[in-house]
N, C-alpha and C positions, 0 to 999 in steps of 0.2 A: 495395440491399447496403448503404444507407446508414444503418440501422440498425445493423449489428453496430460500426461507427464509433463511433458514440456510445457504448459500453459503456467505452471506454478514456479514463482523463484525459488533458488535451491534451498535458501534460508527457510522458507514456507513451512508450517506453521512458525508463528510467533507468539511472544505473551506480552501483554500489558497489562496492569493494575488499573482498575476504574480510577477514572481522574488523572491519569499519566498522560503526558503528551509527549512524542517522539517524531522527529523529522527521519524516515526510513531512508536509504540511498539505494539505487539500482544501478549495478555496473555491466552495462552492455559489452562486454569483454571482446576485444577484439574489434569494436565498432570504430570507425574513422568519424561519423558525423552522427550525432544524435539531436533531433530537435522537435517542435509543437509538443511537447508533453502535456498530457490531462491524467486526472486519475479523479476515480468514484470510489466510493465507499457505499456499500451495502451491509443492511441488515437483516438477516431473513428474507432475502430478496427484494427489500425496501431500500431506495436509494437515500442515506442518510448526509451524504457530502457534507451540505450548508451547517450541519449540527457538528460533524467529526472532523472535518479538514477547517484548518484557520483560513479563512477567506483573505484575511489581511497581508498573508503571507506569500511567497510566489514559489514555482516548481525552479530548480537552478539545474543547470547542465555544466560540469566541468571536466573538457574531453568525453571521455564515453559513461561520464558518472552522473546519475540523474538523481537529485535529492529531491524528493517530494517535500510538499507544503507539510505543516506540522499536523499528525493526526493525535487526535484525541480520543482516549475511551471513554466513554461517557459517564459518568457517574453512577447511574441507574443500570448500566449493562454490565455489571458483573455477573459471569455465565455464560455470555453471549459470545458470538463469532462474526467478525467483520470480515468481507471479502472486499479487497481493495484492486480495481480494474485499474493497470496502468497502462498507460499507449503511448508510445512518440513514434516519430519517423526516424529508422534507426539504416543507416546507410543508404536510404531511398526507399526501404520498404516500411509500411506501416506496420508495426510490430505491438503485442499485446502480452501482458503476464499478469498473474494476479499473485497476490498475498494475500495467506490465512493470518487474521490477528485473532487469538483467542483472549477474551477480555476477563481478568479474574477479580473476584470481589477484593477487597482490601482486607475482609477477616476471613476469607478461605484459607483453608490448612492444608491444602494440596493443589 
């Protein structure tokens, strides 16, 4: 079962407050080249990238660090979870990693 654990980013899961917008970064540690980045955002298995990821923004690569377009926790999604599927060509290999984002309602006490 070790292979299943390697698809999630080390920092996963993270929390966001509904309405918040954050540009997350992925460090492909030890990589000499990172290119062709893509990211998709899913809620309950449905692709919500168009609503949750800033289309006017761009993925940015600096060395081995990929900074994603800004992710927006939608206002009505308090209590929901997002799965962000991140892909890039890393040292010639097509690699994919997942980030679990837990969206918290602004009024939630926990």
